[in-house]
N, C-alpha and C positions, 0 to 999 in steps of 0.2 A: 360435932358441927351439925347444925340444922340444915334441913334441905334448902331453907331459903338462903343461907349463907353459901352454899355450894352452888345454886343456881342462878342468884341474883348478882349481876357483875358488879354493882357498886358495894354490897355488901361484902362480895370477896375481896375485891381491892382494899377495902376499909380493914377488914379482918388481917389482910397481910401487912399493911402498913403499921397497925397498932398493936400486931403479934410479932413475928419473927422478923420484920424489917426493923421494928423501933429502934433496937439497940445499934443497927447498922446506922440509921439515919443518925442517932444521937453522937455516935462516934465520929460521924462525917461532919457534923454542923460545928461551926466556930462556938467557943464557949458562950458567947454573947447572945446567942439564938436559942431559945426554948423549943426543943423538939415537940413538944405537943402542939405549941402555936404553927410549927412548920407543917406538921401532919394534917391540922385542921384545915389549913390553907390549901394543901394540896388536894384534901378530900372536896372541899368547897368548889374548887376550880374544876375538878372532874365533873361534880354533880352539875356544874352550869354547863360543862361541854361534855355530855357524856359519849361524843364520839370517840374520846380519846381512850375509853374502855374497850371500844372495838377496834382499834388500832392494835399492831403487835405489844403484847402485854410487857414484853422483857425490855423492850424499848421505852415503855412508860416508866417502869421501874428504874432504868437506867438514867434518863433523863432527870426524875425526881433526885436520884443519887448525885448528878452533877450539880444540880442546883443547892443542894444540901452542902456539898462540899465547896461551894463559892459562897455559901452563906448567903444567897438571894432567895426571896420568897417567889417561887413561880405564879405570881397572883395578877399579870398582865400588867404590872408598872414596873417591878424590879426586873423580873424576867417571865417569859412566856414558855408555854408547852406548846409547839408546832406540831401539825399533823401533815406528813408528806407521804409521797408513795415512792417507793424503792423497788426496784425490779430484783427479786430473790429467784434465780434460776429463771423460770420462763413466766413466773408470775410478779403482779404488781402488788404489793404490801403495804398498807397503811402503817407508816412507822410514826413515833413520836419523837421529837426532836428539843433539845433545851435550847434556850436562845435568851443570853443577857439582853437587857433593855437600858436605855440611857440613864434612868433613874437608879438602876442597880449600880451602874458603872460609877455614877458620880456619888453616890453613898459610899462605897468603897473606897475611893480617891479620897474623899473627906477623911476617912477613918485610919489613912495611912500614918497619921501622927504628925506631919510636918505641913499640912495643909490647914489653913485658917478658913478658906472659903473657896467656891468654885461657882462659875456661872458659865452655862454653854447655852447656845441658840443657834437656830437657822435664820439666815438672811432671806427676806423676800424681795421680789425687783421694786415694789412700790414702798419699802422701807426706806428710811434716812441710814444709811451708813457709812462711816469713814473710818479708816484704818491707817494710821501713820506710825513709822518706825522712826528710827534715828535716835537723838539724844533725849527726846521727850515721846517716846511711843505711847500711843493711846488708841483706844476704841470708842468710837461713838455709834450708837444703834439705838434708833426710835422706830419701832414697830409700826407698820401701817394698821390703823384702826377703823379705816372705811367700811362702809357695808359690802362693797363689792371684792372682787378676787384680788389678793394683794401679789398675785402674779407667781412666777416659778421661782424657786430657790436659787439663789446666785451665790450663795456662800455658806460657810457656817464657821462659827469660831468659839474659842473656850478662853477664859480668863480665870487664872489660878493665882490667888495670893497666898503665899507660904507663910508660915507662923513667924518667920523672922522679918516679914514685911516686904520681902522680894514678890514681884509680880511677874508671871510669866503669861505672854499673851500668844494666842496662835490662830491664824485664820487661813481656811481652805477654801479657796474660791472654787466655783462649780467644774472647773476645768480637772483640777485635782480629785474633786468628788467622784467625776466621772471615770478617771484613772482607777480609782479604788473600785467602783461598781465593775469596771471592765475585767478586773483581777477577781472578781467573783465567779464561780461558775453558775450562781443562782442568779446572777444580776438582771439577765434578760428575760428571766421567765415571769409568765404572767401573774402568778400567785406568789411571787417570791417576797421576803422582807422588803426588796428595793422597790416593789412595783407597789407595796401596800404602805410602807412608812419610810417613804425616802428622807424627810426630815431627820427621822431617828437614825438612820444610816450614814446621814452626812455628820450629825452631830457626834456620833460614836467614833467617826473617822478621825475627826480632829481632835478628839480626847485621847486617843491613840497616839496621835502624832505628838501631844504636848506631853504625855507620859514619859517620853524618851527623853525630855528635856529637864525632868525635875529632879533635884538631888535625893529625894526619898522616894521609895516605891514599897512595895508589900508582895510576898509571895502570893497572897490572895488576888490582889488587882493583876499580876501577871497571869495568873492561871484564868481569870475571868476574861483577859483580852485574848488569850491563846484559845479558849473555849469558843469566843465570840467568832475569831479566824476559821476555827475549823467549821462552825454553822455556818459561815457564810461562803465555805468551800473556795477558799482563795486558792488558786493554782501559781504557786510559788516557783514551780519549776519552769513553766511556760511563759509566765509574765511577772517574774518577780520585780522587776523594777517598778512597775505599777502598784503590786501590792505592798511593797516597803514603806508606801505612804502610809499604810494603815497600821503597822505594826509597832508594838514596843520591844524593848529589849528582851532577848529570851524567848520571843515568839516567832521565829523565821520559819517554822516549819509546824505543819498541822499535827495534831495530835490522832493517834487511831483512838476509836472508840473505846473507853476504859470501862470495865465493870468488874466491881470487888469480886474475888472468888467468893468469898461468903455470900454475896447477893446471888451468884449462880445456884448456890445449894439450896438457898430459901426458895428460889424461884421453881427450882426443880421439885422441891418439896410439896410446892403449892399446885405442881401439875399445869404450870403455863407453858404453853407451846413456845419452844424456841426455834428460830426460824435459821435456816442455812445462812452460811456467809454471804453479805450482800456483795454482788459482783460489778454493779454498776452504780454510778452516783445517782442522788436523788433527781427525780426528774419532775416532780411535781410538788409545789408546797401550798399549802392553805393555813397560814398562821393565824392563831387565836386573836381576838381583838386585844389591843393595848391602849392604854390610857396613860398621859403623862400627869 
C-alpha cells in the first residue's frame, strides 16, 4: 500500500470500503441494491463532508453498515450520517450516527408489497387543512404558497392507499408531535434533528403511527423504524407513554449499537482506533444537510 493511501484519510477510507469491507457491505445490503452504487454514494458523501473522516472511524463504518442493512443510501435524502459528540470517559469524542430520513422510510413503506401509494406532509398555520373522520373520512390540504412565512407547523399527516383499495389516514396534531419530541432525549438540544428538521421529525412520527395500523409490514421497515427510534434516543422507561405515539409493533425498546463481528476484525486489521465504551448519552449533534 502506498504512503498516500496510508496517510490520506479519504484514500484510506476508500481502500477499506472497496477492499476488506466490500464483501460485508454486499452481504448486508438487500439484493435490489447494487453494492458498488452504495459504496460510491458513501465515498461521495464523505468527500463532501470531510469532517466525517475526523470523527471516530469505527462509528463511521458502523453507521455505514446500518444504512446498508436498512437498504437506504446515506445521501442526505434517504438517510444521513450525523456527527455528534459523545463523552468517552473524560473526553468528548466526535462520533458518527446513522439517521433514516422521511424519503427512505416512505420508499421502504412502498416496497412492503401491500402499499399502492403513500403521501405524507407537514401542515403549517397558513395552510388550508381539514380532517374529517366518521362514515366518510377525508383529508383536505392546500399548502400556503404566499411569499411570507407560512407559520409554525400545526400537524403532520399520512395517507396510505393499500393494493386492495383500502385507505389508511392518520393525522398527528402538534400537541402529539410535541409529546414525541419530549420523549426524545435529543429533542431539546440546539443542534438536534428536532431543532433543524422539525418537519421531518413530525412526518416520521405520523408515519410510525400509521405503520401500526397496516395489515402488511416488513422486517426491513420494522428495523428502520427501530433504528430511527434509537437515533432519536427515546426514553421508553421514563416517558414511555409519550414515546408510544411514535413507534411501530416490535420497536418498544431501543437497540444497543450493533457492529458485525467481521467488521470488528476488518477495522482492527486497518489499525483504526476503537474507543472505549460510551458512558453517557450524546450531548451535542450536528446533522449533515438533508433535502427532501
